[in-house]
C-alpha positions as CSV (number, residue, x, y, z in Angstrom):
1,M,-4.3,-17.7,22.3
2,T,-4.6,-13.8,20.8
3,T,-1.2,-11.7,20.0
4,I,-1.3,-8.5,20.2
5,L,1.0,-5.7,19.2
6,V,1.3,-2.8,21.6
7,V,2.9,0.2,18.9
8,E,3.6,3.0,22.0
9,D,5.6,5.7,21.9
10,T,4.6,6.7,25.5
11,P,6.2,3.8,28.1
12,S,3.9,4.4,30.6
13,E,1.0,4.1,28.3
14,Q,2.9,1.1,26.8
15,E,2.9,-0.4,29.8
16,L,-0.3,0.2,31.1
17,I,-2.0,-1.5,28.2
18,I,0.2,-4.2,28.5
19,G,-0.7,-4.7,31.8
20,Y,-4.4,-4.4,31.1
21,L,-3.9,-7.1,28.8
22,A,-1.6,-10.0,30.5
23,E,-4.3,-9.8,33.1
24,N,-6.7,-10.8,30.8
25,G,-4.6,-13.8,29.3
26,Y,-3.2,-12.3,25.8
27,T,0.3,-12.6,24.3
28,V,1.6,-9.3,24.3
29,I,4.6,-7.9,22.3
30,S,5.0,-4.6,22.0
31,A,7.4,-1.4,19.4
32,S,7.9,2.0,20.3
33,N,6.6,2.8,16.5
34,G,5.8,2.5,13.5
35,Q,9.1,0.9,12.0
36,E,10.0,-1.1,14.9
37,A,6.1,-2.5,14.6
38,L,7.2,-4.1,10.6
39,K,9.7,-5.6,11.9
40,K,8.2,-7.7,14.9
41,I,5.7,-8.6,12.4
42,E,8.2,-10.0,10.3
43,G,9.0,-12.2,13.1
44,R,5.9,-12.6,14.8
45,K,2.4,-12.3,12.9
46,P,-0.1,-10.8,15.7
47,D,-3.3,-11.2,16.0
48,V,-4.2,-7.9,16.3
49,V,-2.4,-4.1,16.7
50,I,-3.2,-2.1,19.1
51,T,-1.8,1.5,17.4
52,D,-0.8,5.0,18.7
53,L,-1.5,7.0,15.8
54,V,1.1,10.3,17.0
55,M,4.8,8.3,17.1
56,P,8.3,9.1,15.6
57,G,9.8,7.9,12.2
58,M,6.4,5.9,11.2
59,S,3.1,7.0,12.3
60,G,0.4,5.0,13.7
61,L,-1.3,6.1,9.8
62,E,1.9,5.3,8.3
63,L,1.7,1.9,10.0
64,C,-1.6,0.5,8.8
65,R,-1.5,1.5,5.4
66,S,1.7,-0.5,5.2
67,L,-0.3,-3.4,7.1
68,K,-3.0,-2.9,4.7
69,K,-0.7,-3.2,1.6
70,N,0.9,-6.4,2.2
71,A,-1.1,-9.2,1.3
72,E,0.0,-11.0,4.8
73,T,-0.9,-8.4,6.9
74,K,-3.8,-6.4,5.8
75,D,-6.2,-9.0,7.2
76,I,-4.9,-7.9,11.0
77,P,-7.7,-6.0,12.8
78,I,-6.0,-2.7,14.2
79,I,-7.1,-0.9,16.7
80,A,-6.0,3.2,17.1
81,C,-5.5,4.4,20.8
82,T,-4.7,8.1,20.0
83,S,-5.9,11.9,21.6
84,K,-6.6,12.4,18.0
85,N,-10.4,12.4,19.0
86,Q,-12.2,14.9,16.6
87,E,-14.6,13.0,14.0
88,L,-12.3,14.2,11.1
89,D,-9.3,11.9,12.6
90,K,-11.8,9.2,13.1
91,L,-12.9,9.6,9.8
92,W,-10.0,9.4,8.0
93,G,-8.1,6.7,10.1
94,M,-10.8,4.8,9.3
95,K,-10.0,5.5,5.3
96,Q,-6.3,4.1,6.0
97,G,-7.9,0.7,7.5
98,I,-8.0,1.4,11.3
99,N,-10.9,-0.7,12.6
100,I,-11.8,1.2,15.9
101,Y,-10.6,3.7,17.4
102,V,-10.6,4.6,21.4
103,T,-9.3,7.5,22.6
104,K,-7.0,8.7,25.1
105,P,-8.1,8.9,28.4
106,F,-8.4,4.5,28.0
107,T,-10.2,2.5,30.9
108,R,-9.4,-1.3,31.0
109,E,-12.6,-1.7,29.9
110,D,-12.3,0.4,27.2
111,I,-9.1,-1.8,25.8
112,L,-11.0,-4.7,26.4
113,R,-14.3,-4.3,25.2
114,A,-12.4,-3.0,21.6
115,V,-9.5,-6.1,21.2
116,R,-12.6,-8.5,22.3
117,S,-14.2,-7.3,19.7
118,V,-12.3,-7.7,16.3
119,A,-10.2,-10.8,18.2
C-alpha cells in the first residue's frame, strides 16, 4: 500500500488532501511544517510527499532540498501543492527537486492524478 506524507500548514487544506487520498485507499501521514515532516520521515519513510511551499519555520522548498540531499530520501517523489503559480516559481521548484506542481485551488482529480503519476 502506498504511504503519502502530506505537509500543509492550513488545517482545512490538509484535511481535504488527506480525505481525497484516504478515500482512494492510500495510507496518509501528515505534518504541519517541514521540520515536523523530517521527524515523521525518520520514523516512517513515505512513498510520496505532497508539500505546500509557503509554511512557517521550514518551507516546502527547504524540505525538498533536505530530502534530495539525503541518500535515504533522495528518491522519494515530491509533489508541490501551492498557490505560488508563476512559471518562475514552477521552474525554481523543479530545480529544487519537485517532481510535479499542483496549484491551488486544486480538485480531487488534480491531487489523485499527480499521485498516480509518481506512485
